[in-house]
C-alpha positions as CSV (number, residue, x, y, z in Angstrom):
1,M,124.1,-100.9,-50.2
2,I,124.3,-100.5,-46.4
3,T,124.0,-103.7,-44.5
4,A,122.5,-104.0,-41.1
5,E,124.6,-107.0,-39.8
6,P,127.6,-105.3,-38.3
7,A,125.6,-102.4,-36.8
8,L,122.6,-104.1,-35.5
9,D,123.5,-107.8,-34.9
10,G,127.2,-107.6,-33.8
11,S,129.0,-106.1,-30.9
12,A,129.6,-102.3,-30.8
13,A,133.3,-102.8,-30.9
14,A,133.0,-104.7,-34.1
15,E,131.3,-101.9,-36.0
16,T,133.0,-100.7,-39.1
17,L,132.7,-98.1,-41.9
18,E,133.8,-99.2,-45.3
19,A,134.6,-97.0,-48.2
20,G,131.6,-98.1,-50.2
21,E,129.3,-97.1,-47.4
22,V,130.5,-93.5,-47.6
23,D,130.2,-93.3,-51.3
24,L,133.9,-93.9,-52.1
25,A,135.4,-96.5,-54.4
26,P,136.2,-99.8,-52.7
27,G,139.7,-99.7,-51.4
28,D,139.9,-95.9,-51.2
29,A,141.5,-94.4,-48.1
30,L,139.0,-92.9,-45.8
31,P,139.3,-89.1,-45.2
32,F,138.6,-89.6,-41.5
33,T,139.3,-91.9,-38.6
34,F,136.5,-94.1,-37.2
35,T,136.6,-95.4,-33.7
36,P,133.9,-97.8,-32.6
37,A,132.3,-97.7,-29.3
38,A,133.0,-100.3,-26.6
39,V,129.2,-100.6,-25.9
40,W,126.1,-99.6,-27.7
41,S,124.6,-96.1,-27.1
42,P,122.7,-93.7,-29.3
43,L,125.6,-91.2,-29.3
44,V,128.1,-90.3,-32.2
45,I,130.8,-87.7,-31.6
46,S,132.2,-85.9,-34.6
47,F,135.5,-83.9,-34.6
48,P,135.5,-82.1,-38.1
49,H,138.2,-79.5,-37.3
50,V,140.9,-81.6,-35.8
51,G,142.6,-82.7,-39.0
52,L,146.2,-81.4,-39.8
53,D,146.9,-83.3,-43.0
54,W,147.0,-82.2,-46.6
55,P,146.6,-84.7,-49.5
56,A,149.9,-85.5,-51.1
57,D,148.1,-85.8,-54.6
58,D,146.3,-82.5,-54.4
59,P,147.1,-80.3,-57.4
60,R,147.7,-77.3,-55.1
61,P,150.8,-77.6,-52.8
62,R,150.3,-77.6,-49.0
63,P,150.0,-73.9,-47.9
64,A,152.9,-72.5,-45.9
65,V,151.0,-71.8,-42.9
66,N,150.7,-73.3,-39.3
67,F,148.0,-75.8,-39.8
68,A,147.7,-76.2,-36.0
69,R,146.6,-72.7,-35.5
70,N,143.8,-73.1,-37.8
71,A,142.4,-76.3,-36.3
72,D,140.4,-77.2,-33.1
73,L,143.7,-78.5,-32.1
74,E,143.8,-81.6,-29.8
75,V,140.0,-81.1,-28.7
76,D,139.6,-84.8,-29.1
77,R,142.0,-85.3,-26.2
78,L,139.2,-84.0,-24.0
79,Y,137.2,-87.2,-24.8
80,P,139.5,-90.0,-23.7
81,D,136.6,-92.1,-22.3
82,A,134.2,-91.6,-25.3
83,A,134.5,-95.2,-26.5
84,A,134.1,-96.7,-23.1
85,L,131.0,-94.7,-22.4
86,G,129.3,-95.9,-25.6
87,A,130.3,-93.1,-28.1
88,A,131.5,-93.8,-31.7
89,T,133.7,-91.2,-32.9
90,V,134.6,-89.8,-36.4
91,R,137.9,-87.6,-36.6
92,A,138.7,-85.5,-39.7
93,R,142.2,-86.3,-41.1
94,Y,142.5,-83.3,-43.3
95,S,142.8,-79.7,-42.4
96,R,139.8,-77.3,-42.7
97,L,142.1,-75.3,-45.0
98,L,141.4,-77.9,-47.7
99,I,137.7,-77.8,-47.2
100,D,135.6,-77.0,-44.1
101,L,133.4,-80.0,-43.3
102,N,131.2,-77.8,-41.0
103,R,130.1,-75.3,-43.7
104,A,127.2,-75.6,-46.3
105,T,128.3,-76.7,-49.7
106,D,127.3,-73.4,-51.3
107,D,128.9,-71.2,-48.6
108,V,131.4,-69.9,-51.0
109,S,132.0,-66.5,-52.3
110,A,132.0,-65.9,-56.2
111,A,135.4,-64.1,-55.6
112,L,136.8,-67.5,-54.5
113,V,135.0,-69.8,-57.0
114,P,134.1,-67.6,-59.9
115,D,132.3,-70.2,-61.9
116,H,130.1,-71.5,-59.1
117,P,126.6,-71.7,-60.4
118,A,124.9,-70.5,-57.1
119,P,127.4,-69.2,-54.4
120,R,125.7,-68.2,-51.3
121,P,128.3,-66.9,-48.8
122,R,127.1,-66.7,-45.2
123,Q,128.1,-64.3,-42.5
124,P,128.9,-66.3,-39.3
125,P,126.2,-65.8,-36.6
126,W,128.9,-64.5,-34.2
127,A,130.0,-61.8,-36.6
128,V,128.1,-58.6,-36.2
129,A,128.0,-56.4,-39.4
130,G,128.7,-52.8,-38.9
131,P,130.8,-49.9,-40.3
132,R,134.1,-51.7,-39.3
133,T,132.8,-55.3,-39.4
134,P,131.8,-56.1,-42.9
135,A,130.1,-59.4,-43.9
136,V,132.5,-62.4,-43.6
137,H,133.0,-64.2,-47.0
138,N,136.5,-65.7,-46.2
139,R,135.7,-68.5,-43.7
140,G,133.1,-70.6,-45.4
141,L,133.7,-73.9,-47.3
142,I,136.9,-72.5,-48.7
143,W,139.3,-70.1,-47.0
144,R,141.3,-67.5,-48.8
145,T,143.4,-66.5,-45.7
146,A,144.2,-68.5,-42.5
147,V,144.2,-67.1,-39.0
148,G,146.4,-64.0,-38.8
149,N,145.4,-62.9,-42.3
150,V,147.9,-65.2,-43.9
151,Q,147.1,-65.9,-47.5
152,I,146.7,-69.6,-48.3
153,L,144.7,-69.5,-51.7
154,A,146.4,-67.6,-54.5
155,G,144.0,-66.6,-57.2
156,S,140.8,-68.7,-57.3
157,L,139.5,-72.2,-57.1
158,S,137.5,-73.7,-60.0
159,Y,134.2,-75.2,-59.5
160,A,135.5,-78.5,-60.8
161,E,138.3,-78.5,-58.1
162,L,135.7,-77.7,-55.5
163,Q,133.5,-80.6,-56.6
164,L,136.6,-82.9,-56.4
165,R,137.2,-81.8,-52.9
166,L,133.6,-82.2,-52.0
167,R,133.5,-85.8,-53.3
168,R,136.8,-86.9,-51.9
169,Y,136.6,-85.4,-48.4
170,Y,133.4,-83.5,-47.6
171,D,130.7,-86.0,-48.7
172,P,132.3,-89.1,-47.2
173,Y,132.5,-87.4,-43.7
174,H,128.8,-86.4,-43.8
175,R,127.8,-89.7,-45.2
176,A,129.7,-91.5,-42.3
177,I,127.8,-89.5,-39.7
178,E,124.6,-90.2,-41.6
179,V,125.2,-94.0,-41.6
180,L,126.2,-94.0,-37.9
181,L,123.1,-92.1,-36.9
182,A,120.9,-94.3,-39.0
183,R,122.3,-97.5,-37.3
184,R,121.6,-96.0,-33.9
185,R,118.2,-94.7,-34.8
186,A,117.3,-98.2,-36.0
187,R,118.7,-99.8,-32.8
188,F,117.3,-97.3,-30.2
189,G,114.6,-95.5,-32.0
190,F,116.6,-92.2,-31.8
191,A,120.2,-91.0,-32.3
192,V,122.3,-88.2,-30.9
193,L,125.2,-86.4,-32.5
194,L,127.6,-84.3,-30.5
195,E,129.9,-81.9,-32.5
196,A,133.1,-81.3,-30.6
197,H,134.9,-78.0,-31.2
198,S,137.1,-75.4,-29.4
199,M,137.1,-71.6,-29.4
200,P,139.8,-69.1,-28.8
201,G,140.5,-68.0,-25.3
202,S,139.5,-64.5,-26.3
203,V,135.9,-65.5,-26.7
204,P,133.9,-64.9,-23.4
205,G,132.9,-68.1,-21.5
206,D,134.3,-71.5,-20.9
207,L,131.8,-73.8,-22.4
208,V,129.3,-73.0,-25.1
209,L,126.4,-75.5,-25.8
210,G,124.9,-75.1,-29.3
211,T,121.5,-76.5,-30.2
212,F,120.7,-74.1,-33.0
213,E,118.6,-72.1,-30.8
214,G,116.7,-75.2,-29.6
215,G,115.8,-76.5,-33.1
216,A,118.5,-79.2,-33.4
217,C,117.5,-81.3,-30.4
218,S,114.6,-81.9,-28.0
219,P,114.1,-79.6,-24.9
220,E,115.0,-82.7,-22.6
221,L,118.2,-83.4,-24.3
222,E,119.2,-79.6,-24.2
223,A,118.4,-79.5,-20.5
224,R,120.3,-82.8,-19.9
225,G,123.3,-81.3,-21.6
226,L,123.3,-78.1,-19.8
227,A,122.8,-79.9,-16.4
228,A,125.9,-82.1,-17.2
229,L,128.1,-79.3,-18.1
230,S,127.1,-77.3,-15.0
231,A,127.6,-80.2,-12.6
232,P,130.0,-79.5,-9.8
233,G,133.5,-80.9,-10.6
234,P,136.6,-81.6,-8.7
235,G,138.3,-78.8,-6.7
236,G,135.2,-76.7,-6.7
237,V,136.3,-74.9,-9.9
238,T,133.5,-72.9,-11.5
239,L,133.4,-72.9,-15.3
240,S,131.0,-70.7,-17.1
241,V,128.4,-72.3,-19.4
242,R,126.5,-70.6,-22.2
243,L,123.7,-71.6,-24.5
244,N,123.9,-70.8,-28.2
245,D,125.9,-67.7,-27.5
246,P,128.0,-66.9,-29.4
247,Y,127.9,-70.3,-31.2
248,R,124.7,-71.9,-31.9
249,G,125.9,-74.7,-34.1
250,G,127.4,-75.2,-37.5
251,E,126.4,-76.9,-40.6
252,L,126.5,-80.3,-39.1
253,V,124.2,-79.6,-36.4
254,R,121.8,-77.6,-38.6
255,K,121.8,-80.5,-41.1
256,F,121.6,-83.5,-38.8
257,G,119.4,-82.0,-36.0
258,R,116.1,-83.3,-36.8
259,P,114.3,-84.0,-33.5
260,E,111.0,-84.6,-35.3
261,L,112.7,-87.6,-36.9
262,G,114.3,-88.7,-33.7
263,V,117.7,-87.5,-34.7
264,H,119.2,-84.9,-32.2
265,A,122.4,-82.7,-32.5
266,L,124.3,-80.6,-30.2
267,Q,127.6,-78.7,-30.4
268,L,130.1,-78.1,-27.6
269,E,132.7,-75.3,-27.9
270,V,135.5,-75.4,-25.3
271,N,137.7,-72.5,-24.5
272,R,141.1,-73.6,-25.7
273,A,143.0,-71.8,-22.9
274,L,141.6,-74.2,-20.5
275,Y,143.4,-77.2,-21.9
276,M,146.4,-75.8,-23.8
277,D,148.9,-72.8,-23.9
278,E,147.6,-70.9,-26.9
279,V,150.9,-69.4,-27.7
280,S,153.0,-72.6,-27.7
281,L,150.1,-74.9,-28.6
282,M,151.3,-77.3,-25.9
283,L,148.8,-79.3,-24.1
284,R,148.5,-78.8,-20.3
285,P,150.0,-81.8,-18.5
286,E,146.7,-82.7,-16.9
287,I,145.3,-83.3,-20.4
288,A,148.4,-84.8,-22.0
289,M,148.7,-87.5,-19.4
290,R,145.2,-88.8,-19.9
291,G,143.6,-90.8,-22.5
292,P,144.6,-93.5,-25.0
293,L,146.9,-91.3,-27.0
294,E,150.6,-91.1,-26.2
295,I,152.0,-88.3,-24.4
296,R,154.1,-86.0,-26.5
297,P,157.7,-85.8,-25.5
298,E,157.7,-82.1,-24.7
299,T,154.8,-82.6,-22.4
300,E,156.5,-85.3,-20.2
301,P,158.0,-84.3,-16.9
302,R,161.8,-84.0,-17.0
303,R,163.8,-86.7,-15.1
304,G,164.8,-85.7,-11.6
305,R,161.9,-83.2,-11.4
306,A,158.7,-83.8,-9.6
307,A,155.6,-83.7,-11.7
308,P,153.6,-80.5,-11.3
309,V,150.6,-80.5,-9.2
310,P,147.5,-81.0,-11.4
311,A,145.8,-77.7,-12.1
312,P,142.1,-77.5,-11.2
313,A,140.8,-75.9,-14.3
314,P,141.9,-78.7,-16.8
315,L,140.7,-81.4,-14.5
316,A,137.3,-79.6,-14.1
317,L,137.1,-79.4,-17.9
318,L,137.7,-83.1,-18.2
319,H,135.0,-83.7,-15.6
320,R,132.4,-81.5,-17.5
321,V,133.1,-83.1,-20.8
322,K,132.9,-86.5,-19.4
323,S,129.6,-85.7,-17.7
324,L,128.2,-84.6,-21.0
325,V,129.2,-87.6,-22.9
326,T,127.8,-89.9,-20.1
327,A,124.6,-88.0,-20.0
328,L,124.1,-88.0,-23.8
329,A,125.1,-91.6,-24.1
330,A,122.7,-92.8,-21.4
331,A,119.8,-90.7,-22.7
332,S,116.3,-92.1,-23.1
333,P,114.0,-91.5,-26.1
334,P,112.8,-87.8,-25.7
335,T,109.1,-88.0,-25.1
336,A,108.0,-85.7,-27.9
337,A,110.7,-86.4,-30.4
338,I,109.8,-89.8,-31.9
339,T,107.0,-89.8,-34.2
340,T,107.6,-93.3,-35.6
341,P,107.5,-96.4,-33.4
342,Q,110.8,-98.1,-33.2
343,T,109.4,-101.4,-34.3
344,S,108.4,-100.0,-37.6
345,L,111.7,-98.5,-38.4
346,P,113.8,-100.1,-41.1
347,A,117.1,-101.9,-40.1
348,V,119.2,-99.2,-41.6
349,S,118.1,-96.3,-43.7
350,P,120.3,-95.4,-46.5
351,T,118.8,-91.9,-46.5
352,L,118.4,-90.8,-42.9
353,L,117.4,-87.3,-43.7
354,P,114.7,-86.7,-46.4
355,P,115.6,-83.8,-48.7
356,P,113.9,-80.6,-47.9
357,R,111.3,-79.2,-50.4
358,T,113.6,-76.2,-51.1
359,A,117.3,-75.7,-50.6
360,A,118.0,-74.6,-47.2
361,H,120.4,-71.9,-46.3
362,F,121.4,-69.7,-43.5
363,G,118.4,-68.2,-42.0
364,E,116.3,-71.2,-43.3
365,P,117.4,-74.1,-41.2
366,L,116.4,-77.6,-41.8
367,C,115.7,-77.9,-38.0
368,R,113.0,-75.6,-36.7
369,R,114.3,-73.2,-34.0
370,R,112.2,-73.0,-30.7
371,P,111.5,-69.7,-29.2
372,R,114.1,-68.6,-26.7
373,G,113.3,-68.3,-23.0
């Protein structure tokens, strides 16, 4: 039973998420880290791909692979002011190599889970099928190989194992976001989810805002997000901003973006080369020296040497990200998005999103896409 007191009547900083609220047994360790906001706002930020852990009690050993190269490594370090600006945050603890929190539950290949009753592997929207680019079935809910074509799953995974991973890691993460959005919808009449990701430096562009081609949020919020990302920053550095190209949003944006119900979702992909060295995986000093997290020893200036002059691109990136968080946290209810008056909303809705009449899948989104242009 979800209670309204900590979310609606207490201070934002006192907000909590308990195991029972995310369908875990009381006392179970949460598979994510929750950080409450310092002040109330409609915004929740999700980091589903930052996890680097592997559960010690998993029947399969930790894969002998560099987990950092398969994560949106340290992308949460770009949001040091999130709590102060009013955003509650949820960070995954476990690696996406265990289970990918941003994929649909049936996005698996029968070759990986042979006894799955209804596998429906998707081809990512950014993958173009052709003679030399076959459909991608390896990077769904479960991965067979990691980045660099390194094998991480020998043989196959049973459906029972998959269900266990869903119950322990996937479902609680999704439930946490649902609970947080429900609380904010009850308080403000609407809620906003920002999915925070990073992309390889080889992908064109610096910043990609995904709104599921306009279906996951209102036009006002999409415009507000684009304006914040395009705002001039320090040093006059120009960062390119793209909309839904090549990333329009993953499963979390697709699932929770229901603007007709007053729930809006956006995704931000950031070029990793802007904030870290993609070979050494070391954060650029301008990023490492900011935020509540400690500076790693290898990023601290050596004694006797002057600290390097801050590079303009990382600072511009921090400015853009902060501008986006500020804009979304301060958003007003979109004019055409709320169909139910705030006064008639329940204190907290245990089921924020009513189930669709039929099972949704890639190409049949829960959120309706608006025409481009």
